[in-house]
N, C-alpha and C positions, 0 to 999 in steps of 0.2 A: 504493500500500500504506500509506504514512504517513498519507494523508488518511483512509483507511478506519479505521485504528487510532484516530486522533484522534476521529473521529465516534463510534466505539464507546465511548470514554471519556466523551464528553459524554452519550451515551445512558445509560450506566451511572450517571453522576452524577444525571441527571434521574430515572431510574427509582428509584434508591436513595432520593432525597429524598422522592419520593411515598410510599414505604413508611413514612416516619416519621409518617404520619397517626395511627397507634395510639399510645396513651399509653405502652405498654410499650416500643415501639421508641424513642420520644422520650427516655424516662428512661435507657435503655441508651445512647443516643447521647450524652447529656449526660455520663454517666460516662466514656465513651470520649473525649469531647472534652477532659476535664480532663487526660488523659494526653498529648494531642497539641495543647496550647494554643498552642504556638509555630508550628504549621503554619497555612497559610491554611485558611479554612473549606472551600474546594473540595478541597484536597489531603487534609484530614482526612477528608472524606466519601469520597473515592476510596479511601483506606486502609481506612476502616471497611467499605465494601461489597465490598472484595476480600478482607479478612481481619479480621473483627470482633473477633478475640481478640488482635490485634497490641498490643504494648506498647512496642517500640522499633525503629525502622526506620533503615536506612542503606544507602548504595550498596555495591557489591561492593568497591571500593577502600578505602572507609572500614572495612568489616569486616576486610579483610585487614590493614590497619594496626593494628587492635586484636588481631591474632593469631587471628582467627576465619575460618572458611571456610564458604561456603554448601554445604549438604548436597546430595548428588547427587539430581537429579530435582526439586528445588524450583523453583516458578515465581515469578518476581518480581512485585512490585506496581508498577503504573504511577502516577506522579504527575507534576505539572507542575513544571518547573524553568526559571528565566530563561535566555534566550539573550542573550549579551553579545558585544560586540566592542570592540577598542581603537581609539580615534580620537584625532586631534590637536585639542585645544581651539583654536579660531580666535583667541581673545583672548590666551591665555597661552602657546600653543605647546606646552603640556604634554600628555603622553599620559594619557588618561582612559578609564575603562571605561564603556561605555554599554549600557543594556539595549535590545535590539531586538525582543524578543518572548518567547515561551515555547515549550518543546518537552517532549515526553514523555520521562521517564527512568525507570529501573528501580531499585527499592529492595527490600530483603528485611527481614523481621522477624527479631528475635534468635532466635526459636524455629525459624527456618529455617537457622540456622547452628550450628556447633560449634567447639570450640577453647578458647582461653584464657579463663578466667573473667573476667567484667567486674567492675570495682570496684563494690561495693555502695554505694547511696546511701540513707541513712536520714535521716528527718526528725526533728528535735528535738521537733516538736509532737506532742502526744498528746491523748487525750480526757480527761485529768485536768482537774479544775476549775481548778486554779492555772494550768495552761498556757492554757486557754481564756480565763481572765480576762486573762492577759498578752496574748494575741492580740487580744482586744477593745480593750485600751488601745493596741496598735499600730495597729489599724484607725482608732481615733479620731485618732491623730496623722497618719495618712495622709489622712484625710477632709478635703477642702477646705471642707466645710460645717460650721457650728456644730452640735454634737450635744448634746442634752439628754434626760435620762431624766425622764419625766413620768407622771402617773397617766392611764391611758386605759381607759375603761369600755365602749367600743363593740365590743369583741372584736378589734380590730386590734392588731397587735404593734408598729406604728410607722407613721410617715408622713413624706413629704417635703413641706414647705411651699414651693410654687413662688413664692409672693409674697415670703417672707423668705429664701428659699434656705437653709433650715435643716432639720435632721432631729430628729424626736422619737422616742424609744424608750420602750416601756412599762416602767415600773418593776417590779422584782421578778421578772423572767424569769431563766431559767437562762442561763449564760454562752454556751452553744452557740446558743440562740435569739437572744440579743442580737447575737452575731457575724453570724449569718445575716441577721437583720433589718437590721443596719447596712449590710451589703454590698448588700442588696436596695434599700434607700433611696438609697444612694450611686449605684447604677446608674440609678435614676429621675432623680437630679440630673444625672448626666452625659449621659443619653440623651434625657430627655423634657422638659427645660425649655422647649423650643420644638419642638413636634411636633403633628401632627394625627392621629397614629395612634390607633386605637380602644383603649379601656381594656384589653380582653382581650389585645391584642398587647403593650401596654406592660407588663402584668403578667408575661407569658411571658418577655419580654426581661429584665426585672429579676430574676425568680426563676431563670431559666436562667443568668444571669450569677452570681448568688449561689451556685447549686449548683456551677458549674464552679470558682469561686474557692475555696470552702470545701473541695470535694473535692480540689483540687490540694494544699492544705495538710494533708490527711489527716483532715478532719472530715466525718462522714456526716450529711447533712441531708435524706435521702430522705423522712423522716417529714413534713417541712414543705414540701419543694420539689415533690415529685411531684404532689400534689393541684392545684398551680397549672397544671401543664402537661397534666394528664389530660383536661381538657375541650377541649383544642385539637387536634382531629383530625377528618379527613373532610370539612371544610367549606371548606378553603382550597387553592389550587393550589400547585404546587411552587415557583413563583417567590416567593411570599410566605414559604414556609418557608426558602428560600435566603436571602432578605433578613433574616429574623429570626436565622438561624443566624450569618450574617456579623456582625450587630450584637452578638450575645452573644460571639462569638469576639474581636472587637476590644476590647470593654469588659472582658472577663475578662483578656486579655493585659495591657492597660494597668494594671488593678488589681494583678495578680500582680506585675508589675515594680515598681510603687510599694511594695508591701508588702515584697517581698524587699529592696529598697534600704533601707527603714526598718529591717528586721531586721539588715542588715549594719552600719548605723550603731549600733544598740543593742549589737551584739556588740563593736564597736570601742570603745564608750564604757564597756563593762563592765570 
C-alpha cells in the first residue's frame, strides 16, 4: 500500500510539471512558489497540484499547537519529509541525528482549519517610490558584484558582464524596474558564470528567480517577468522543467535570506 501511494505521488508530480508547459500555468506557478520558497521544489509542486490556492501548510500537531483544528471531512496534502534516526558517532561517542531517507507525511492548508486567529504578518515594503529606492540600495549592498548605472541604447534594461563579473543597469529607469533588473542580473552571476545551458533556459532561470524574489517582498513584476517565460512551453520535457524549477527555487531562497539578513542589520543600525 505504501509503495503504491509513493508511486502515485511521483506520478502526480510528473504529470503536474508537464502541465506547466503553458505560459499561464508557469506564471501562476511562479507566484505560488514565492509563497512557498522555503519548501523544496518537489514539495512545493506537490502542494501546488493538490491545492493550488494553498497559502500556509502545517501538520495536524502543528495546527493544534496554534489553537486550530482541521475541519471535518478535509483531506490532507501529501509531501515528503526526512526520515531520521539517532546513532552513536564512532569518533566522538556522541548521539547524533542522521537522515536515512524520506517518507510521505500529511499537511493541511490554513483554509482547511478553524480556530484561533493566527498572528498577522505585514511587510514594511510597499510600492511607494521611496520604499522601492530603499530596497534597491539594499539589493546593491547584498550584491557581491560591482553595480553601475550606465547609458544603454540597445533596448536592454541591464546586463551581467561575465568577463569582469560586474553588473550594468540602465540609467533613468523606475525604481521597480531597477530592482527587478538587478535581481535578474545577480541571478545570471550566481547561476550562469560557468554553464553550457542555452540562452533561453538561462533567461527563464534568471527572470523566474527575479519574479519569485520581488514577489516575496511584495513587488509585482508581472509586466516584465511574464513575457520572459511565455515563450517557454510545449517544447521541453518534464525533466528539464524540474531542473529549471529547482534552480530558481535554490537561487531565490539564497537571495531572500541574504536580503532579509541585510534588512535586519539596517533595522538594528537605525
